[in-house]
Structure formats: structure tokens, C-alpha cells
C-alpha positions in Angstrom: 5.0 16.8 6.6 5.3 13.2 5.5 3.3 11.9 2.5 2.3 8.3 2.1 2.4 6.7 -1.4 0.7 3.6 -2.7 2.8 1.2 -5.0 0.7 -1.3 -7.0 1.9 -4.1 -9.3 5.0 -4.9 -7.3 6.9 -8.1 -8.1 6.4 -10.9 -5.5 10.2 -10.8 -4.9 10.1 -7.1 -3.9 11.1 -6.5 -0.3 10.8 -3.6 2.1 14.5 -2.9 1.5 14.4 -3.1 -2.3 11.4 -0.8 -2.4 13.1 1.7 -0.1 16.2 1.5 -2.4 14.1 2.2 -5.5 12.8 5.5 -4.0 15.8 6.6 -2.0 17.2 8.7 -4.9 14.1 10.9 -4.7 14.6 12.0 -1.1 14.3 10.9 2.5 12.3 7.7 2.9 10.5 7.7 6.3 9.2 4.1 5.8 8.8 1.5 3.1 6.5 -1.5 3.6 5.5 -4.3 1.2 2.2 -5.8 2.3 2.4 -9.6 2.7 -0.1 -12.4 3.1 -0.5 -13.3 6.8 -0.7 -17.0 6.2 2.0 -17.5 3.5 4.2 -14.5 4.1 4.3 -13.9 0.4 4.0 -10.4 -1.1 0.5 -9.3 -2.0 1.9 -7.2 -4.9 1.5 -3.8 -3.3 3.0 -1.6 -0.7 3.4 1.8 0.8 6.2 4.3 1.0 6.3 7.4 3.2 8.4 10.3 2.0 9.4 13.1 4.4 8.0 16.0 2.3 5.2 16.5 -0.2 7.7 17.6 -2.9 9.7 14.4 -2.5 6.5 12.4 -2.8 5.5 14.1 -5.9 9.0 13.5 -7.4 8.6 9.7 -6.7 5.2 9.7 -8.4 6.5 11.5 -11.4 9.7 9.5 -11.6 8.4 5.9 -10.9 4.7 5.7 -12.0 4.6 3.4 -15.0 8.3 2.4 -14.6 9.9 -0.9 -13.7 10.9 -2.0 -10.2 12.3 -5.5 -9.9 11.1 -6.4 -13.4 7.5 -5.2 -13.0 5.8 -2.0 -14.2 4.4 -0.4 -11.1 1.7 2.1 -10.4 2.5 4.9 -7.9 -0.1 7.3 -6.5 -0.9 9.2 -3.3 -2.3 6.7 -0.8 -5.9 7.2 0.2 -6.9 7.0 3.9 -8.0 3.5 5.0 -11.7 3.1 5.0 -13.4 1.9 8.2 -15.3 -1.4 8.1 -15.1 -4.2 5.6 -12.2 -6.6 5.4 -11.5 -9.3 7.9 -11.6 -7.3 11.1 -14.7 -5.2 10.9 -17.9 -4.1 9.3 -20.2 -6.0 7.0 -20.5 -9.4 8.6 -23.2 -10.7 6.2 -26.1 -10.9 8.6 -28.5 -9.8 5.8 -29.4 -6.6 7.7 -32.0 -8.2 9.8 -32.8 -7.4 13.4 -31.1 -10.0 15.7 -33.9 -9.8 18.2 -36.3 -12.7 18.2 -39.7 -12.0 16.7 -41.5 -14.7 18.6 
């Protein structure tokens, strides 16, 4: 089963292709994605890689966590599931928890 990994501290010049190339020696890369800013298209400094097996994913963590990719020391760990709510598209809209019904 595929295992998704989080890469933090990526250089702004790191691309999907260079990230994939950095992990390819550890096994079959199902996907590699550097997260970019919607407005500028610039890397946000982190990304995700999906390896085809748990063993390959563990090899990537052991082999690359704390090592340099594109001139930057990166952090590699197992990706956590995305939390619901928060962010730009959901949850916590800052209405101060009050009831929206009129109290008149």
C-alpha cells in the first residue's frame, strides 16, 4: 500500500520533478508534489511524496531526513491526514461563536 511522506524545508527552486528525482533511488515514486502559492506560483517550501510501499517510505525517511536537497536541509516524516476545517475553505470563520439569529 502506498505511503505519503511530508517534506519540509524545501528550497524555493525545488520542483515536482527534482523532488521525485531525489527520492527515486529509494523505490517506486507514485507521486511527488511541491506545494505552491496560488497567487504567485512560488513554492511554499514543503511538499509530499507518495511511495509505493511502506518499506520504501521508511527508507526515504531514514535516508533523507536531515539531508540536503537542492541546497537545503529537509525534514522528512510520514504525512498526517489533513484536518477538516480551518484554512481558507472551511471552518472557523471568526463569527465569535454567537448565534446569528436576531435577539430583537
